[in-house]
mmCIF file of the N, C-alpha and C atoms, coordinates in Angstrom:
data_MODEL
# 
_entry.id   MODEL 
# 
loop_
_atom_site.group_PDB 
_atom_site.id 
_atom_site.type_symbol 
_atom_site.label_atom_id 
_atom_site.label_alt_id 
_atom_site.label_comp_id 
_atom_site.label_asym_id 
_atom_site.label_entity_id 
_atom_site.label_seq_id 
_atom_site.pdbx_PDB_ins_code 
_atom_site.Cartn_x 
_atom_site.Cartn_y 
_atom_site.Cartn_z 
_atom_site.occupancy 
_atom_site.B_iso_or_equiv 
_atom_site.pdbx_formal_charge 
_atom_site.auth_seq_id 
_atom_site.auth_comp_id 
_atom_site.auth_asym_id 
_atom_site.auth_atom_id 
_atom_site.pdbx_PDB_model_num 
ATOM 1   N N  . UNK A 1 1  ? 71.277 92.102 73.735 1.00 0.00 ? 1  UNK A N  1 
ATOM 2   C CA . UNK A 1 1  ? 70.933 91.794 75.111 1.00 0.00 ? 1  UNK A CA 1 
ATOM 3   C C  . UNK A 1 1  ? 72.006 92.419 76.006 1.00 0.00 ? 1  UNK A C  1 
ATOM 4   N N  . UNK A 1 2  ? 71.672 92.602 77.239 1.00 0.00 ? 2  UNK A N  1 
ATOM 5   C CA . UNK A 1 2  ? 72.637 93.176 78.173 1.00 0.00 ? 2  UNK A CA 1 
ATOM 6   C C  . UNK A 1 2  ? 72.512 92.474 79.528 1.00 0.00 ? 2  UNK A C  1 
ATOM 7   N N  . UNK A 1 3  ? 73.462 92.774 80.390 1.00 0.00 ? 3  UNK A N  1 
ATOM 8   C CA . UNK A 1 3  ? 73.485 92.200 81.735 1.00 0.00 ? 3  UNK A CA 1 
ATOM 9   C C  . UNK A 1 3  ? 72.156 92.399 82.452 1.00 0.00 ? 3  UNK A C  1 
ATOM 10  N N  . UNK A 1 4  ? 71.529 93.529 82.257 1.00 0.00 ? 4  UNK A N  1 
ATOM 11  C CA . UNK A 1 4  ? 70.228 93.801 82.899 1.00 0.00 ? 4  UNK A CA 1 
ATOM 12  C C  . UNK A 1 4  ? 69.196 92.742 82.539 1.00 0.00 ? 4  UNK A C  1 
ATOM 13  N N  . UNK A 1 5  ? 69.303 92.170 81.345 1.00 0.00 ? 5  UNK A N  1 
ATOM 14  C CA . UNK A 1 5  ? 68.331 91.174 80.887 1.00 0.00 ? 5  UNK A CA 1 
ATOM 15  C C  . UNK A 1 5  ? 68.568 89.782 81.460 1.00 0.00 ? 5  UNK A C  1 
ATOM 16  N N  . UNK A 1 6  ? 69.794 89.495 81.901 1.00 0.00 ? 6  UNK A N  1 
ATOM 17  C CA . UNK A 1 6  ? 70.082 88.148 82.391 1.00 0.00 ? 6  UNK A CA 1 
ATOM 18  C C  . UNK A 1 6  ? 70.670 88.097 83.802 1.00 0.00 ? 6  UNK A C  1 
ATOM 19  N N  . UNK A 1 7  ? 70.766 89.226 84.483 1.00 0.00 ? 7  UNK A N  1 
ATOM 20  C CA . UNK A 1 7  ? 71.389 89.236 85.821 1.00 0.00 ? 7  UNK A CA 1 
ATOM 21  C C  . UNK A 1 7  ? 70.629 88.389 86.837 1.00 0.00 ? 7  UNK A C  1 
ATOM 22  N N  . UNK A 1 8  ? 69.346 88.178 86.642 1.00 0.00 ? 8  UNK A N  1 
ATOM 23  C CA . UNK A 1 8  ? 68.575 87.358 87.575 1.00 0.00 ? 8  UNK A CA 1 
ATOM 24  C C  . UNK A 1 8  ? 68.898 85.865 87.453 1.00 0.00 ? 8  UNK A C  1 
ATOM 25  N N  . UNK A 1 9  ? 69.661 85.478 86.430 1.00 0.00 ? 9  UNK A N  1 
ATOM 26  C CA . UNK A 1 9  ? 70.015 84.073 86.212 1.00 0.00 ? 9  UNK A CA 1 
ATOM 27  C C  . UNK A 1 9  ? 71.395 83.712 86.755 1.00 0.00 ? 9  UNK A C  1 
ATOM 28  N N  . UNK A 1 10 ? 72.198 84.705 87.197 1.00 0.00 ? 10 UNK A N  1 
ATOM 29  C CA . UNK A 1 10 ? 73.590 84.408 87.541 1.00 0.00 ? 10 UNK A CA 1 
ATOM 30  C C  . UNK A 1 10 ? 73.736 83.434 88.713 1.00 0.00 ? 10 UNK A C  1 
ATOM 31  N N  . UNK A 1 11 ? 72.728 83.318 89.540 1.00 0.00 ? 11 UNK A N  1 
ATOM 32  C CA . UNK A 1 11 ? 72.776 82.362 90.641 1.00 0.00 ? 11 UNK A CA 1 
ATOM 33  C C  . UNK A 1 11 ? 72.774 80.919 90.181 1.00 0.00 ? 11 UNK A C  1 
ATOM 34  N N  . UNK A 1 12 ? 72.409 80.684 88.922 1.00 0.00 ? 12 UNK A N  1 
ATOM 35  C CA . UNK A 1 12 ? 72.374 79.325 88.379 1.00 0.00 ? 12 UNK A CA 1 
ATOM 36  C C  . UNK A 1 12 ? 73.660 78.969 87.633 1.00 0.00 ? 12 UNK A C  1 
ATOM 37  N N  . UNK A 1 13 ? 74.569 79.922 87.459 1.00 0.00 ? 13 UNK A N  1 
ATOM 38  C CA . UNK A 1 13 ? 75.795 79.688 86.695 1.00 0.00 ? 13 UNK A CA 1 
ATOM 39  C C  . UNK A 1 13 ? 76.768 78.813 87.483 1.00 0.00 ? 13 UNK A C  1 
ATOM 40  N N  . UNK A 1 14 ? 77.474 77.943 86.773 1.00 0.00 ? 14 UNK A N  1 
ATOM 41  C CA . UNK A 1 14 ? 78.542 77.161 87.396 1.00 0.00 ? 14 UNK A CA 1 
ATOM 42  C C  . UNK A 1 14 ? 79.675 78.119 87.772 1.00 0.00 ? 14 UNK A C  1 
ATOM 43  N N  . UNK A 1 15 ? 80.239 77.931 88.951 1.00 0.00 ? 15 UNK A N  1 
ATOM 44  C CA . UNK A 1 15 ? 81.310 78.795 89.432 1.00 0.00 ? 15 UNK A CA 1 
ATOM 45  C C  . UNK A 1 15 ? 82.658 78.109 89.218 1.00 0.00 ? 15 UNK A C  1 
ATOM 46  N N  . UNK A 1 16 ? 83.597 78.851 88.628 1.00 0.00 ? 16 UNK A N  1 
ATOM 47  C CA . UNK A 1 16 ? 84.982 78.403 88.494 1.00 0.00 ? 16 UNK A CA 1 
ATOM 48  C C  . UNK A 1 16 ? 85.852 79.413 89.240 1.00 0.00 ? 16 UNK A C  1 
ATOM 49  N N  . UNK A 1 17 ? 86.307 79.032 90.420 1.00 0.00 ? 17 UNK A N  1 
ATOM 50  C CA . UNK A 1 17 ? 87.184 79.891 91.212 1.00 0.00 ? 17 UNK A CA 1 
ATOM 51  C C  . UNK A 1 17 ? 88.609 79.507 90.859 1.00 0.00 ? 17 UNK A C  1 
ATOM 52  N N  . UNK A 1 18 ? 89.273 80.344 90.080 1.00 0.00 ? 18 UNK A N  1 
ATOM 53  C CA . UNK A 1 18 ? 90.618 80.015 89.595 1.00 0.00 ? 18 UNK A CA 1 
ATOM 54  C C  . UNK A 1 18 ? 91.702 80.857 90.285 1.00 0.00 ? 18 UNK A C  1 
ATOM 55  N N  . UNK A 1 19 ? 91.348 81.496 91.384 1.00 0.00 ? 19 UNK A N  1 
ATOM 56  C CA . UNK A 1 19 ? 92.339 82.263 92.139 1.00 0.00 ? 19 UNK A CA 1 
ATOM 57  C C  . UNK A 1 19 ? 93.417 81.326 92.665 1.00 0.00 ? 19 UNK A C  1 
ATOM 58  N N  . UNK A 1 20 ? 94.657 81.697 92.426 1.00 0.00 ? 20 UNK A N  1 
ATOM 59  C CA . UNK A 1 20 ? 95.771 80.919 92.941 1.00 0.00 ? 20 UNK A CA 1 
ATOM 60  C C  . UNK A 1 20 ? 96.066 79.638 92.195 1.00 0.00 ? 20 UNK A C  1 
ATOM 61  N N  . UNK A 1 21 ? 95.368 79.364 91.125 1.00 0.00 ? 21 UNK A N  1 
ATOM 62  C CA . UNK A 1 21 ? 95.626 78.145 90.352 1.00 0.00 ? 21 UNK A CA 1 
ATOM 63  C C  . UNK A 1 21 ? 96.930 78.316 89.586 1.00 0.00 ? 21 UNK A C  1 
ATOM 64  N N  . UNK A 1 22 ? 97.803 77.339 89.689 1.00 0.00 ? 22 UNK A N  1 
ATOM 65  C CA . UNK A 1 22 ? 99.094 77.386 89.001 1.00 0.00 ? 22 UNK A CA 1 
ATOM 66  C C  . UNK A 1 22 ? 98.959 76.919 87.552 1.00 0.00 ? 22 UNK A C  1 
ATOM 67  N N  . UNK A 1 23 ? 97.968 76.092 87.287 1.00 0.00 ? 23 UNK A N  1 
ATOM 68  C CA . UNK A 1 23 ? 97.799 75.545 85.945 1.00 0.00 ? 23 UNK A CA 1 
ATOM 69  C C  . UNK A 1 23 ? 97.062 76.526 85.038 1.00 0.00 ? 23 UNK A C  1 
ATOM 70  N N  . UNK A 1 24 ? 97.116 76.254 83.747 1.00 0.00 ? 24 UNK A N  1 
ATOM 71  C CA . UNK A 1 24 ? 96.374 77.039 82.764 1.00 0.00 ? 24 UNK A CA 1 
ATOM 72  C C  . UNK A 1 24 ? 94.929 76.561 82.789 1.00 0.00 ? 24 UNK A C  1 
ATOM 73  N N  . UNK A 1 25 ? 94.031 77.416 83.252 1.00 0.00 ? 25 UNK A N  1 
ATOM 74  C CA . UNK A 1 25 ? 92.626 77.009 83.375 1.00 0.00 ? 25 UNK A CA 1 
ATOM 75  C C  . UNK A 1 25 ? 91.850 77.222 82.083 1.00 0.00 ? 25 UNK A C  1 
ATOM 76  N N  . UNK A 1 26 ? 92.457 77.870 81.082 1.00 0.00 ? 26 UNK A N  1 
ATOM 77  C CA . UNK A 1 26 ? 91.730 78.215 79.856 1.00 0.00 ? 26 UNK A CA 1 
ATOM 78  C C  . UNK A 1 26 ? 91.152 77.000 79.129 1.00 0.00 ? 26 UNK A C  1 
ATOM 79  N N  . UNK A 1 27 ? 91.888 75.894 78.936 1.00 0.00 ? 27 UNK A N  1 
ATOM 80  C CA . UNK A 1 27 ? 91.282 74.745 78.242 1.00 0.00 ? 27 UNK A CA 1 
ATOM 81  C C  . UNK A 1 27 ? 90.020 74.227 78.936 1.00 0.00 ? 27 UNK A C  1 
ATOM 82  N N  . UNK A 1 28 ? 90.039 74.151 80.257 1.00 0.00 ? 28 UNK A N  1 
ATOM 83  C CA . UNK A 1 28 ? 88.855 73.678 80.989 1.00 0.00 ? 28 UNK A CA 1 
ATOM 84  C C  . UNK A 1 28 ? 87.709 74.674 80.858 1.00 0.00 ? 28 UNK A C  1 
ATOM 85  N N  . UNK A 1 29 ? 88.029 75.958 80.939 1.00 0.00 ? 29 UNK A N  1 
ATOM 86  C CA . UNK A 1 29 ? 87.001 76.995 80.784 1.00 0.00 ? 29 UNK A CA 1 
ATOM 87  C C  . UNK A 1 29 ? 86.375 76.935 79.402 1.00 0.00 ? 29 UNK A C  1 
ATOM 88  N N  . UNK A 1 30 ? 87.202 76.815 78.389 1.00 0.00 ? 30 UNK A N  1 
ATOM 89  C CA . UNK A 1 30 ? 86.693 76.790 77.005 1.00 0.00 ? 30 UNK A CA 1 
ATOM 90  C C  . UNK A 1 30 ? 85.810 75.560 76.783 1.00 0.00 ? 30 UNK A C  1 
ATOM 91  N N  . UNK A 1 31 ? 86.208 74.425 77.331 1.00 0.00 ? 31 UNK A N  1 
ATOM 92  C CA . UNK A 1 31 ? 85.401 73.208 77.197 1.00 0.00 ? 31 UNK A CA 1 
ATOM 93  C C  . UNK A 1 31 ? 84.052 73.370 77.891 1.00 0.00 ? 31 UNK A C  1 
ATOM 94  N N  . UNK A 1 32 ? 84.055 73.933 79.092 1.00 0.00 ? 32 UNK A N  1 
ATOM 95  C CA . UNK A 1 32 ? 82.789 74.163 79.811 1.00 0.00 ? 32 UNK A CA 1 
ATOM 96  C C  . UNK A 1 32 ? 81.907 75.136 79.036 1.00 0.00 ? 32 UNK A C  1 
ATOM 97  N N  . UNK A 1 33 ? 82.504 76.204 78.519 1.00 0.00 ? 33 UNK A N  1 
ATOM 98  C CA . UNK A 1 33 ? 81.746 77.206 77.766 1.00 0.00 ? 33 UNK A CA 1 
ATOM 99  C C  . UNK A 1 33 ? 81.147 76.603 76.505 1.00 0.00 ? 33 UNK A C  1 
ATOM 100 N N  . UNK A 1 34 ? 81.913 75.770 75.816 1.00 0.00 ? 34 UNK A N  1 
ATOM 101 C CA . UNK A 1 34 ? 81.435 75.164 74.575 1.00 0.00 ? 34 UNK A CA 1 
ATOM 102 C C  . UNK A 1 34 ? 80.221 74.271 74.811 1.00 0.00 ? 34 UNK A C  1 
ATOM 103 N N  . UNK A 1 35 ? 80.132 73.667 75.992 1.00 0.00 ? 35 UNK A N  1 
ATOM 104 C CA . UNK A 1 35 ? 79.030 72.749 76.302 1.00 0.00 ? 35 UNK A CA 1 
ATOM 105 C C  . UNK A 1 35 ? 77.744 73.473 76.713 1.00 0.00 ? 35 UNK A C  1 
ATOM 106 N N  . UNK A 1 36 ? 77.830 74.766 76.975 1.00 0.00 ? 36 UNK A N  1 
ATOM 107 C CA . UNK A 1 36 ? 76.647 75.497 77.445 1.00 0.00 ? 36 UNK A CA 1 
ATOM 108 C C  . UNK A 1 36 ? 75.681 75.805 76.310 1.00 0.00 ? 36 UNK A C  1 
ATOM 109 N N  . UNK A 1 37 ? 74.410 75.816 76.665 1.00 0.00 ? 37 UNK A N  1 
ATOM 110 C CA . UNK A 1 37 ? 73.349 76.160 75.725 1.00 0.00 ? 37 UNK A CA 1 
ATOM 111 C C  . UNK A 1 37 ? 73.028 77.640 75.854 1.00 0.00 ? 37 UNK A C  1 
ATOM 112 N N  . UNK A 1 38 ? 72.286 78.154 74.890 1.00 0.00 ? 38 UNK A N  1 
ATOM 113 C CA . UNK A 1 38 ? 71.810 79.529 74.993 1.00 0.00 ? 38 UNK A CA 1 
ATOM 114 C C  . UNK A 1 38 ? 71.030 79.676 76.294 1.00 0.00 ? 38 UNK A C  1 
ATOM 115 N N  . UNK A 1 39 ? 71.276 80.783 76.999 1.00 0.00 ? 39 UNK A N  1 
ATOM 116 C CA . UNK A 1 39 ? 70.586 81.033 78.256 1.00 0.00 ? 39 UNK A CA 1 
ATOM 117 C C  . UNK A 1 39 ? 71.305 80.479 79.474 1.00 0.00 ? 39 UNK A C  1 
ATOM 118 N N  . UNK A 1 40 ? 72.489 79.879 79.291 1.00 0.00 ? 40 UNK A N  1 
ATOM 119 C CA . UNK A 1 40 ? 73.283 79.357 80.400 1.00 0.00 ? 40 UNK A CA 1 
ATOM 120 C C  . UNK A 1 40 ? 74.557 80.181 80.534 1.00 0.00 ? 40 UNK A C  1 
ATOM 121 N N  . UNK A 1 41 ? 75.260 80.016 81.655 1.00 0.00 ? 41 UNK A N  1 
ATOM 122 C CA . UNK A 1 41 ? 76.451 80.823 81.847 1.00 0.00 ? 41 UNK A CA 1 
ATOM 123 C C  . UNK A 1 41 ? 77.447 80.244 82.820 1.00 0.00 ? 41 UNK A C  1 
ATOM 124 N N  . UNK A 1 42 ? 78.577 80.942 82.932 1.00 0.00 ? 42 UNK A N  1 
ATOM 125 C CA . UNK A 1 42 ? 79.666 80.599 83.832 1.00 0.00 ? 42 UNK A CA 1 
ATOM 126 C C  . UNK A 1 42 ? 80.004 81.809 84.691 1.00 0.00 ? 42 UNK A C  1 
ATOM 127 N N  . UNK A 1 43 ? 80.420 81.556 85.906 1.00 0.00 ? 43 UNK A N  1 
ATOM 128 C CA . UNK A 1 43 ? 80.851 82.600 86.832 1.00 0.00 ? 43 UNK A CA 1 
ATOM 129 C C  . UNK A 1 43 ? 82.308 82.312 87.170 1.00 0.00 ? 43 UNK A C  1 
ATOM 130 N N  . UNK A 1 44 ? 83.193 83.196 86.733 1.00 0.00 ? 44 UNK A N  1 
ATOM 131 C CA . UNK A 1 44 ? 84.627 83.040 86.965 1.00 0.00 ? 44 UNK A CA 1 
ATOM 132 C C  . UNK A 1 44 ? 85.045 83.983 88.095 1.00 0.00 ? 44 UNK A C  1 
ATOM 133 N N  . UNK A 1 45 ? 85.848 83.469 89.019 1.00 0.00 ? 45 UNK A N  1 
ATOM 134 C CA . UNK A 1 45 ? 86.432 84.291 90.074 1.00 0.00 ? 45 UNK A CA 1 
ATOM 135 C C  . UNK A 1 45 ? 87.944 84.238 89.867 1.00 0.00 ? 45 UNK A C  1 
ATOM 136 N N  . UNK A 1 46 ? 88.556 85.420 89.734 1.00 0.00 ? 46 UNK A N  1 
ATOM 137 C CA . UNK A 1 46 ? 89.978 85.502 89.415 1.00 0.00 ? 46 UNK A CA 1 
ATOM 138 C C  . UNK A 1 46 ? 90.617 86.640 90.201 1.00 0.00 ? 46 UNK A C  1 
ATOM 139 N N  . UNK A 1 47 ? 91.934 86.617 90.302 1.00 0.00 ? 47 UNK A N  1 
ATOM 140 C CA . UNK A 1 47 ? 92.659 87.659 91.029 1.00 0.00 ? 47 UNK A CA 1 
ATOM 141 C C  . UNK A 1 47 ? 92.939 88.892 90.182 1.00 0.00 ? 47 UNK A C  1 
ATOM 142 N N  . UNK A 1 48 ? 92.653 88.797 88.881 1.00 0.00 ? 48 UNK A N  1 
ATOM 143 C CA . UNK A 1 48 ? 92.850 89.915 87.964 1.00 0.00 ? 48 UNK A CA 1 
ATOM 144 C C  . UNK A 1 48 ? 91.721 89.899 86.947 1.00 0.00 ? 48 UNK A C  1 
ATOM 145 N N  . UNK A 1 49 ? 91.548 90.986 86.234 1.00 0.00 ? 49 UNK A N  1 
ATOM 146 C CA . UNK A 1 49 ? 90.513 91.021 85.201 1.00 0.00 ? 49 UNK A CA 1 
ATOM 147 C C  . UNK A 1 49 ? 91.030 90.267 83.977 1.00 0.00 ? 49 UNK A C  1 
ATOM 148 N N  . UNK A 1 50 ? 90.382 89.168 83.600 1.00 0.00 ? 50 UNK A N  1 
ATOM 149 C CA . UNK A 1 50 ? 90.865 88.333 82.501 1.00 0.00 ? 50 UNK A CA 1 
ATOM 150 C C  . UNK A 1 50 ? 90.432 88.861 81.129 1.00 0.00 ? 50 UNK A C  1 
ATOM 151 N N  . UNK A 1 51 ? 90.915 90.030 80.800 1.00 0.00 ? 51 UNK A N  1 
ATOM 152 C CA . UNK A 1 51 ? 90.524 90.711 79.562 1.00 0.00 ? 51 UNK A CA 1 
ATOM 153 C C  . UNK A 1 51 ? 90.692 89.834 78.314 1.00 0.00 ? 51 UNK A C  1 
ATOM 154 N N  . UNK A 1 52 ? 91.748 89.014 78.200 1.00 0.00 ? 52 UNK A N  1 
ATOM 155 C CA . UNK A 1 52 ? 91.878 88.186 76.991 1.00 0.00 ? 52 UNK A CA 1 
ATOM 156 C C  . UNK A 1 52 ? 90.728 87.197 76.771 1.00 0.00 ? 52 UNK A C  1 
ATOM 157 N N  . UNK A 1 53 ? 89.999 86.860 77.832 1.00 0.00 ? 53 UNK A N  1 
ATOM 158 C CA . UNK A 1 53 ? 88.864 85.941 77.675 1.00 0.00 ? 53 UNK A CA 1 
ATOM 159 C C  . UNK A 1 53 ? 87.691 86.583 76.943 1.00 0.00 ? 53 UNK A C  1 
ATOM 160 N N  . UNK A 1 54 ? 87.543 87.886 77.075 1.00 0.00 ? 54 UNK A N  1 
ATOM 161 C CA . UNK A 1 54 ? 86.360 88.546 76.545 1.00 0.00 ? 54 UNK A CA 1 
ATOM 162 C C  . UNK A 1 54 ? 86.156 88.327 75.049 1.00 0.00 ? 54 UNK A C  1 
ATOM 163 N N  . UNK A 1 55 ? 87.145 88.586 74.189 1.00 0.00 ? 55 UNK A N  1 
ATOM 164 C CA . UNK A 1 55 ? 86.905 88.386 72.758 1.00 0.00 ? 55 UNK A CA 1 
ATOM 165 C C  . UNK A 1 55 ? 86.752 86.918 72.372 1.00 0.00 ? 55 UNK A C  1 
ATOM 166 N N  . UNK A 1 56 ? 87.468 86.033 73.076 1.00 0.00 ? 56 UNK A N  1 
ATOM 167 C CA . UNK A 1 56 ? 87.370 84.603 72.773 1.00 0.00 ? 56 UNK A CA 1 
ATOM 168 C C  . UNK A 1 56 ? 85.960 84.097 73.054 1.00 0.00 ? 56 UNK A C  1 
ATOM 169 N N  . UNK A 1 57 ? 85.434 84.421 74.219 1.00 0.00 ? 57 UNK A N  1 
ATOM 170 C CA . UNK A 1 57 ? 84.091 83.961 74.549 1.00 0.00 ? 57 UNK A CA 1 
ATOM 171 C C  . UNK A 1 57 ? 83.019 84.720 73.772 1.00 0.00 ? 57 UNK A C  1 
ATOM 172 N N  . UNK A 1 58 ? 83.291 85.950 73.392 1.00 0.00 ? 58 UNK A N  1 
ATOM 173 C CA . UNK A 1 58 ? 82.337 86.683 72.542 1.00 0.00 ? 58 UNK A CA 1 
ATOM 174 C C  . UNK A 1 58 ? 82.165 85.956 71.208 1.00 0.00 ? 58 UNK A C  1 
ATOM 175 N N  . UNK A 1 59 ? 83.256 85.452 70.649 1.00 0.00 ? 59 UNK A N  1 
ATOM 176 C CA . UNK A 1 59 ? 83.163 84.694 69.398 1.00 0.00 ? 59 UNK A CA 1 
ATOM 177 C C  . UNK A 1 59 ? 82.356 83.407 69.570 1.00 0.00 ? 59 UNK A C  1 
ATOM 178 N N  . UNK A 1 60 ? 82.340 82.903 70.792 1.00 0.00 ? 60 UNK A N  1 
ATOM 179 C CA . UNK A 1 60 ? 81.569 81.691 71.091 1.00 0.00 ? 60 UNK A CA 1 
ATOM 180 C C  . UNK A 1 60 ? 80.110 82.011 71.411 1.00 0.00 ? 60 UNK A C  1 
ATOM 181 N N  . UNK A 1 61 ? 79.751 83.304 71.410 1.00 0.00 ? 61 UNK A N  1 
ATOM 182 C CA . UNK A 1 61 ? 78.361 83.688 71.620 1.00 0.00 ? 61 UNK A CA 1 
ATOM 183 C C  . UNK A 1 61 ? 78.025 84.162 73.018 1.00 0.00 ? 61 UNK A C  1 
ATOM 184 N N  . UNK A 1 62 ? 79.035 84.583 73.791 1.00 0.00 ? 62 UNK A N  1 
ATOM 185 C CA . UNK A 1 62 ? 78.813 85.013 75.173 1.00 0.00 ? 62 UNK A CA 1 
ATOM 186 C C  . UNK A 1 62 ? 78.920 86.523 75.344 1.00 0.00 ? 62 UNK A C  1 
ATOM 187 N N  . UNK A 1 63 ? 78.095 87.033 76.236 1.00 0.00 ? 63 UNK A N  1 
ATOM 188 C CA . UNK A 1 63 ? 78.246 88.382 76.759 1.00 0.00 ? 63 UNK A CA 1 
ATOM 189 C C  . UNK A 1 63 ? 78.891 88.227 78.125 1.00 0.00 ? 63 UNK A C  1 
ATOM 190 N N  . UNK A 1 64 ? 79.442 89.320 78.649 1.00 0.00 ? 64 UNK A N  1 
ATOM 191 C CA . UNK A 1 64 ? 80.039 89.224 79.984 1.00 0.00 ? 64 UNK A CA 1 
ATOM 192 C C  . UNK A 1 64 ? 79.714 90.459 80.808 1.00 0.00 ? 64 UNK A C  1 
ATOM 193 N N  . UNK A 1 65 ? 79.836 90.257 82.103 1.00 0.00 ? 65 UNK A N  1 
ATOM 194 C CA . UNK A 1 65 ? 79.700 91.347 83.067 1.00 0.00 ? 65 UNK A CA 1 
ATOM 195 C C  . UNK A 1 65 ? 80.784 91.121 84.110 1.00 0.00 ? 65 UNK A C  1 
ATOM 196 N N  . UNK A 1 66 ? 81.527 92.183 84.448 1.00 0.00 ? 66 UNK A N  1 
ATOM 197 C CA . UNK A 1 66 ? 82.645 92.081 85.386 1.00 0.00 ? 66 UNK A CA 1 
ATOM 198 C C  . UNK A 1 66 ? 82.429 93.015 86.567 1.00 0.00 ? 66 UNK A C  1 
ATOM 199 N N  . UNK A 1 67 ? 82.727 92.504 87.750 1.00 0.00 ? 67 UNK A N  1 
ATOM 200 C CA . UNK A 1 67 ? 82.709 93.331 88.953 1.00 0.00 ? 67 UNK A CA 1 
ATOM 201 C C  . UNK A 1 67 ? 84.027 93.146 89.693 1.00 0.00 ? 67 UNK A C  1 
ATOM 202 N N  . UNK A 1 68 ? 84.675 94.256 90.031 1.00 0.00 ? 68 UNK A N  1 
ATOM 203 C CA . UNK A 1 68 ? 85.895 94.235 90.829 1.00 0.00 ? 68 UNK A CA 1 
ATOM 204 C C  . UNK A 1 68 ? 85.475 94.313 92.291 1.00 0.00 ? 68 UNK A C  1 
ATOM 205 N N  . UNK A 1 69 ? 85.693 93.224 93.023 1.00 0.00 ? 69 UNK A N  1 
ATOM 206 C CA . UNK A 1 69 ? 85.278 93.130 94.420 1.00 0.00 ? 69 UNK A CA 1 
ATOM 207 C C  . UNK A 1 69 ? 86.323 93.753 95.334 1.00 0.00 ? 69 UNK A C  1 
ATOM 208 N N  . UNK A 1 70 ? 87.598 93.546 94.981 1.00 0.00 ? 70 UNK A N  1 
ATOM 209 C CA . UNK A 1 70 ? 88.711 94.126 95.738 1.00 0.00 ? 70 UNK A CA 1 
ATOM 210 C C  . UNK A 1 70 ? 89.884 94.268 94.782 1.00 0.00 ? 70 UNK A C  1 
ATOM 211 N N  . UNK A 1 71 ? 91.014 94.704 95.305 1.00 0.00 ? 71 UNK A N  1 
ATOM 212 C CA . UNK A 1 71 ? 92.189 94.863 94.465 1.00 0.00 ? 71 UNK A CA 1 
ATOM 213 C C  . UNK A 1 71 ? 92.696 93.565 93.869 1.00 0.00 ? 71 UNK A C  1 
ATOM 214 N N  . UNK A 1 72 ? 92.286 92.444 94.464 1.00 0.00 ? 72 UNK A N  1 
ATOM 215 C CA . UNK A 1 72 ? 92.752 91.143 93.977 1.00 0.00 ? 72 UNK A CA 1 
ATOM 216 C C  . UNK A 1 72 ? 91.619 90.134 93.791 1.00 0.00 ? 72 UNK A C  1 
ATOM 217 N N  . UNK A 1 73 ? 90.410 90.632 93.555 1.00 0.00 ? 73 UNK A N  1 
ATOM 218 C CA . UNK A 1 73 ? 89.290 89.710 93.318 1.00 0.00 ? 73 UNK A CA 1 
ATOM 219 C C  . UNK A 1 73 ? 88.312 90.309 92.317 1.00 0.00 ? 73 UNK A C  1 
ATOM 220 N N  . UNK A 1 74 ? 88.131 89.550 91.243 1.00 0.00 ? 74 UNK A N  1 
ATOM 221 C CA . UNK A 1 74 ? 87.192 89.929 90.191 1.00 0.00 ? 74 UNK A CA 1 
ATOM 222 C C  . UNK A 1 74 ? 86.188 88.797 90.005 1.00 0.00 ? 74 UNK A C  1 
ATOM 223 N N  . UNK A 1 75 ? 84.948 89.171 89.771 1.00 0.00 ? 75 UNK A N  1 
ATOM 224 C CA . UNK A 1 75 ? 83.903 88.215 89.437 1.00 0.00 ? 75 UNK A CA 1 
ATOM 225 C C  . UNK A 1 75 ? 83.443 88.542 88.024 1.00 0.00 ? 75 UNK A C  1 
ATOM 226 N N  . UNK A 1 76 ? 83.468 87.533 87.167 1.00 0.00 ? 76 UNK A N  1 
ATOM 227 C CA . UNK A 1 76 ? 83.087 87.724 85.774 1.00 0.00 ? 76 UNK A CA 1 
ATOM 228 C C  . UNK A 1 76 ? 82.034 86.684 85.438 1.00 0.00 ? 76 UNK A C  1 
ATOM 229 N N  . UNK A 1 77 ? 80.924 87.153 84.925 1.00 0.00 ? 77 UNK A N  1 
ATOM 230 C CA . UNK A 1 77 ? 79.846 86.271 84.501 1.00 0.00 ? 77 UNK A CA 1 
ATOM 231 C C  . UNK A 1 77 ? 79.802 86.284 82.986 1.00 0.00 ? 77 UNK A C  1 
ATOM 232 N N  . UNK A 1 78 ? 79.786 85.080 82.404 1.00 0.00 ? 78 UNK A N  1 
ATOM 233 C CA . UNK A 1 78 ? 79.649 84.918 80.960 1.00 0.00 ? 78 UNK A CA 1 
ATOM 234 C C  . UNK A 1 78 ? 78.307 84.257 80.694 1.00 0.00 ? 78 UNK A C  1 
ATOM 235 N N  . UNK A 1 79 ? 77.520 84.869 79.826 1.00 0.00 ? 79 UNK A N  1 
ATOM 236 C CA . UNK A 1 79 ? 76.168 84.394 79.531 1.00 0.00 ? 79 UNK A CA 1 
ATOM 237 C C  . UNK A 1 79 ? 76.060 84.134 78.039 1.00 0.00 ? 79 UNK A C  1 
ATOM 238 N N  . UNK A 1 80 ? 75.634 82.934 77.676 1.00 0.00 ? 80 UNK A N  1 
ATOM 239 C CA . UNK A 1 80 ? 75.527 82.579 76.255 1.00 0.00 ? 80 UNK A CA 1 
ATOM 240 C C  . UNK A 1 80 ? 74.208 83.106 75.690 1.00 0.00 ? 80 UNK A C  1 
ATOM 241 N N  . UNK A 1 81 ? 74.343 83.995 74.719 1.00 0.00 ? 81 UNK A N  1 
ATOM 242 C CA . UNK A 1 81 ? 73.164 84.548 74.048 1.00 0.00 ? 81 UNK A CA 1 
ATOM 243 C C  . UNK A 1 81 ? 72.920 83.882 72.705 1.00 0.00 ? 81 UNK A C  1 
ATOM 244 N N  . UNK A 1 82 ? 73.964 83.235 72.153 1.00 0.00 ? 82 UNK A N  1 
ATOM 245 C CA . UNK A 1 82 ? 73.829 82.515 70.885 1.00 0.00 ? 82 UNK A CA 1 
ATOM 246 C C  . UNK A 1 82 ? 75.004 81.552 70.761 1.00 0.00 ? 82 UNK A C  1 
ATOM 247 N N  . UNK A 1 83 ? 74.808 80.541 69.957 1.00 0.00 ? 83 UNK A N  1 
ATOM 248 C CA . UNK A 1 83 ? 75.924 79.633 69.656 1.00 0.00 ? 83 UNK A CA 1 
ATOM 249 C C  . UNK A 1 83 ? 76.834 80.343 68.677 1.00 0.00 ? 83 UNK A C  1 
ATOM 250 N N  . UNK A 1 84 ? 78.111 80.391 68.983 1.00 0.00 ? 84 UNK A N  1 
ATOM 251 C CA . UNK A 1 84 ? 79.084 81.038 68.120 1.00 0.00 ? 84 UNK A CA 1 
ATOM 252 C C  . UNK A 1 84 ? 80.036 80.019 67.536 1.00 0.00 ? 84 UNK A C  1 
ATOM 253 N N  . UNK A 1 85 ? 81.258 80.472 67.272 1.00 0.00 ? 85 UNK A N  1 
ATOM 254 C CA . UNK A 1 85 ? 82.281 79.592 66.661 1.00 0.00 ? 85 UNK A CA 1 
ATOM 255 C C  . UNK A 1 85 ? 82.783 78.554 67.629 1.00 0.00 ? 85 UNK A C  1 
# 
């Protein structure tokens, strides 16, 4: 599957805007991702491209699509295509 197949669903994804957060948001993100069913997703807004998230969420069964909006704003959509580890 690819972003083209699920881009019409991104408006239904829960948004996590973690720009400027001082805390480690990864545990909360992982918990939210683990609770999602196939066909659901998360929309992350961050000040940098969170490349380390990609392989972790891929193992959990997610695909991703990233858009760089500005030099300090990235939007990343994670879509669950299957239940993973």
